[in-house]
N, C-alpha and C positions, 0 to 999 in steps of 0.2 A: 336410488342410495347415494349419498354423496360419496364423491372418490376420498380415500383416507388421507393422500396427499397430493400436492401438485409441485411440477417442477418447472419454472419459464425462465426463458432469456431475459434480461433486464435490458431495455433501450441504453444506448450510449450516453444519451444526455441525463437519463436517470443514475446511470452509474457514476457520473462525476457527481451527481447531486448527493448520492448515498455516500460517496468517498469524501467529500467535503465534510460530512456531517460527523466524520471521524477523525480522530487524531493520533491513533494507534494502529498499526499493522505490520507486516512482516516484510522484509526485503531477502528475495532470493536471489543468490548470485552463484556462478560456477566457474571454478578455476582449478586447472590441473586436472580436468576429467571429474571433478567431485562437487556436489551441490552444498550450499551452505544457505540457512536461513538465520535472518537475524530480527530480532523486535526493533520495531523504531518507531519514533515519532514523526509524523509528516504534516503537511499542510497543503491542500490543493491551491495552485498558484495559478489562476487560469486554465490554459490547458495542459498544464506540466505539475509535477510532484515535487514538493521541496523538503528536503529532510537535513539534518545537521549531525556531524559525527566529530569524533577526535582522533587523532592518529591511533592506529592499531590494524586489527585484522580487516576489519569492514573497508575502511579506506583503501588499504593495502590491494583487496580483493577488486574492488570496483576500478581501480586505475589499472589492473590488469587484464579484466575483461570488462568493459562497460555495458554489456548485454544484461540486463535485469528484469525482474519481475516485481511488483509490489503486490500484495494482499493484504484486504481488509475484509473485517465479517462482521456481522451481529446474529446472535442466536436468542431466541425467545423461546418458550414453551409451545409456542405455535406457528413461529415463523423464523425462517433464516435466509440470509443472502450474503452473498459473498461477490466482490469486485475485484478483478485483476488487472493490472495496470502492466502490459510489458513495452520496453522500451531501452533508451540508451542514458547511462547514468554520466553525468558531466561535473567535474569537480569545478566550483565556481572560484576562480582567481583573481578575478579584477577586483580590485578596492571599492570601485564605483558601484559595482554590482552587489558587494558584500554589504557595502551602507545600505543600499535600495531595500535588500533582503532582511536585513536588521528590522526595518520598519514595519516587518510584517509580525514580528512578534510569535516566531515559532518556539514554543515552549517545549522542554523536554522533560519526560517524568523524572529522571533520576538528576540531581543537582551535580551533576559533572561538566567539566568543560568541554564543549563541542562547538569550537570554534569553524570547523569547515563545512562549508554548505555544498549539499551535492543536490543537483536537480536531474529530475528524471523527463526526459522528454519522450511523449508516448508514441508506441507504434501500433499498439493495439490495446484496446480496452473492452474487457467483457464482465458480463455478470449474470448470476443466477439467482433466482429467489426460489425458496422452498416454503410449504406451509404443509401443516398435518394437523390432523386431528389428535389431541393427545390422548385420547379416549379410546381408540382404535389401535389394537395390537395384533400384528399379524406374525402367526407361528412359522417358524422354518418348516 
């Protein structure tokens, strides 16, 4: 009889491919002893993650504590995966680098002003894939 579910680690190169297939995720930050999570649009740029934001809490928090995590996932009826990038956030302040990043066309879901680029230089990338048979139900 086949297992009703599987859970496997995803190799790092595949984590980057899966992350690159998405444009929406969650940014986790911790400031003053408490965690916060923000929905963001992002783009994989080589071996780093690129996001945009405007003035506000998110920008303030990543400047106070630049240790962040980004998570993206996909869930279907039979499969789910999650990729987490832990790293260091950096506010891009060079005009030449901003101009270069503008060429990458990072679109945001909400049509609001987000003139500030933030890069996340990874220190760790990990992922897990889950599969299940939707017809199998396990009783507690």
